[in-house]
N, C-alpha and C positions, 0 to 999 in steps of 0.2 A: 624494574619493569623489563619485560622481554625486549631485546634490542629491535626486533622487527616491529613490535607494537610502538615502541618509542619513535622509530623512524617514520612509520606510517601515520601516526597521530600527532607527530611533533612539529606540525607546521601551522601557520596562521589560518589557512583556508579550512583545513579539517577541524581545527579547534573551534573556529566560528560555527561550522556546521554542527559540531557536537553540542555547543552551547544552545544553538537554535533548536535542536532536537530535545534537549533537556527542558528548555522553556516551553515548547509546545506540549510536552508531557505534563508539565506542571499546570499549564492552562487547562489541559484536558481533565486532570484529576480535580482541580480546585475551581472549576468553572463557576459553580454557584456562589463562591465567595469573591471571585475576581470580577464577575459581571456586575456593573452597578445597578442594572435594572432587569426585570423579567423580560426575556427575549420576545415573548408573545404579547406584551402589554403595548397597547396603542395609546399614545399620549395625546391629550387634547391640544397641548402646545407643541406637538411634534411635527406639525405641518405649518406652512406659511398661510397667510390669508387667502392665497390663490389655490391652496391645496397641494403645494409642491413640497418635496422633502427639504428638511433643513440642512444646510452645510455644516461641517464640523464647527463646534462652538464649545464654550466652557461647560455647558450642561451635558450635551451629547457629543462626546469627544470625536467621534467619526461621523457625526451627522445622524440623520434619521432616514428610514426607507420610505417607500411610497405609501405605507399605512401609518406612518408616524411612530414606528418602533425604533428603538435605539440600535444603531448599526453595530456599535462596538460590542454590545451584549450579545447580539445575534452571531457575530463572528466568533466570540469566545465559546458559545455553546455549539456553534457550527464546527469548531475545531474538535470538540468531543465527538460529534457525529462522524465527521470525515475520518478522523484518526481511528475511531473504533471500527468503522467499516474497513479501513486499511489494514488494521491489525488482524481482525477476524478473517477477512477474505484472504489475506495473504497467508495466514496461518493454515487455513483449510487447503489453500492451493499447494503450499509446501508439503503438507501432510499427504494429500492425495498423490501429488507428483512423486514424492519420495517413495511412497509405498509401491506404486506401479513401476517406477524406475528400478527399484531394488528387486522386485519380483521378476521383472523381465530380464534384468542383467544377471541375476544369479541362476534362475531356472534355465534360461536359454531355450533353444528349440522352438516348438510350437507356441509355448507360452509367450516367449519374447516376440515371435512373429505376430501373434494376435494383439498383444498390447501395443507394439510399435505401429501396426496398421491402424489401430484405433487412435493412437496419438497423431499419426499423419492425417487421419480424417479430420480430427479436431483442429489441427493446425491449418488445414486447407481453408477453413472459414475465417474471414476477417474477424478479429476479436470484438471490435466494436459492433459490427452487424449481428454477431451471435449474441452479444450481451443485450442488444436492443430487442432481438427476437425473444430471448428468455424473459426479459423484463416485461415484455408485452403479454406473455402468457400468464405469468404469475402476478398477483396483486402486489404492487411495489410497497415495501416496508424496509426498515433498516436491515433486518436480518435476511430478507429475500434479496435485497440488493447485494449484500455481502456474499451470499451464496452464489448469485449469478456471476459476480466478478470472479469468485474462486473457480467456477466452472470453466471460465475461458483463460485462466492464467496458469493452471496446473501443468499444461503440456510442456512448457519450456523447462520446468523443474524436472519433469519425468525424463525428458530427453538427456539432460546433463547427468542426472543421477544414474540413468541406465548405462551410459557410456563409461562412467567411472566404475560402476559395479562390475560390468562385463570385463573391464581391464583388470580389476583387482582379483576377480575370480580365476583368471588365468595366470596370475603372478606366482612367482616361485615360493614365496613364503606361505601362500595359501595352499599350494600343492604340498608343501612340507607339513603343514598342520593337518591336512587331510590324510596324508600318509601315516601320521601318528594315531589315526583313529578318531579324530574329532568329528562329531556329527554336525549336520548343517546348522542347527540352531546356534551352536557355539561359534562356528565359523562366521556365520552371518552377524550375530550380535556382538561378539567379542573382537573379531579380527577385521571385519569389513566395515561395519557401521561406524566405528570411531573415525575411520578415514573419510567418511562421507559427511560427518557433522560440520566441518568448516564450510563445505559447499552449501549445506542447508542454511547455515547461519548467514552466509553472504546473500543467498537468494531471499531469505527472510527479511533482510534489511533493504536490499535493492528493490524488492517487489512492493514494499510499502508505498514508494513514490508512484509506481505504476497504478496501484489500486486506488490511491487518493485521486490521481488524475482521471481514471476511468469513472470513479464515483461522481466526480465533479462534472464529467461529460454527460453521464446519464441523467444527473439532476438538471443540468442545463437544458437537456432535450425534453425534460418534463416526465421522465420515466424512472426517476431515482426516488430518493426519500421524499415522502409526501409532506406538504405543509400541514400543521404549523411547525413541525420539527425543522429547525434551521440546519442547513448544510451550505458549504461555501458555493458549490455549483448551483444549488437551489436559489441562493440569494441573487446570483448573477442572472438566473433565469427569470426571477420575479421582477428584477429591476432593469432588464435589458432595454426597455423602451425609454428609459431615462438616461441613456448613455450620454446624450449631448447636454441635457439640462442639469443633470446631477451625476457627473462622472465618478464621484467618490463611491457611489453605490456599486460600481463595477470594478473600480481601481483597487480598493482595499481588499475585497475577497480574492481578486485575481492575484494580487501580491502575496496574499497568504498561501494560496495554492502553489504558486511558483516557488516560494521560499521553502515550504515543507518538502516539495518534490526534490528541489535542488539539494537541500540539506541531507535527506536520506540517500540520495544518489552519491554525494561526496562521501558520506559515512560508509556506505556500502563498498565504494571503491577502496577506501582506506582499510576496511576490514579484509577485503580480498587481498590487498598487498601484504597485510600482516599474517593472514592464515594460509595464503597460497602464493608464495613468492614467485612461483613459476609463471604466474599470470601478471606479474607486476609490469605496469606500463601498457598493458593491452586494454582495449575498450571495445 
């Protein structure tokens, strides 16, 4: 193993985060086989005689929600929803941001000015308010929520990729390649893009935690993924009025959101240390 990877990933905290990410991916892929019940099924014995959710027990491991549905099954399928949105939204954001950043950094001049001013304009709006506005315009669904989140997250990737591309374009080895007669496609795809891949991978990992948190926020505000599709933020939104009487309905999805966000952040930091040692120790 590369010594930098061994050092970055060779501690207990990063190892635990890596195990957590692997587990959440397994849960996402095998959700239908892991969940003991249909997440949308309302059980006759899923509520008390007073109509209250059941606490964790031997049948419903994490209790039931306000409609008598198994909370564990909804969390398992909610992991699929939340992580799918995180992966799709962050993939789109990294793609758009990288494309615009590379275009601005390599072209320079009016192209860079136009793209950078547009990026500044997008950064001027608070991400959450912009996401709320976009989600209010479009009919919320899983794919629309992913697209809305991508539209507010690409700006940070574009800014970082732009600065690196502009720096590489002026470097001596690029000038040497250009003096040998290499045309821009070869310069861009063979000599510049490989240097940008580590940055893209780092942002692709770190951004997942941001998108998962933003999706949970939108769902909690009622403008995210629509019921009956389960999502972690949606579960908290549906059950917030039971916070005192049935705290497990908020506690378990909250722990899931926090754990996934923390795991991807730790993994992203470790990946940054391994791929970009000049940034080691910075946050």
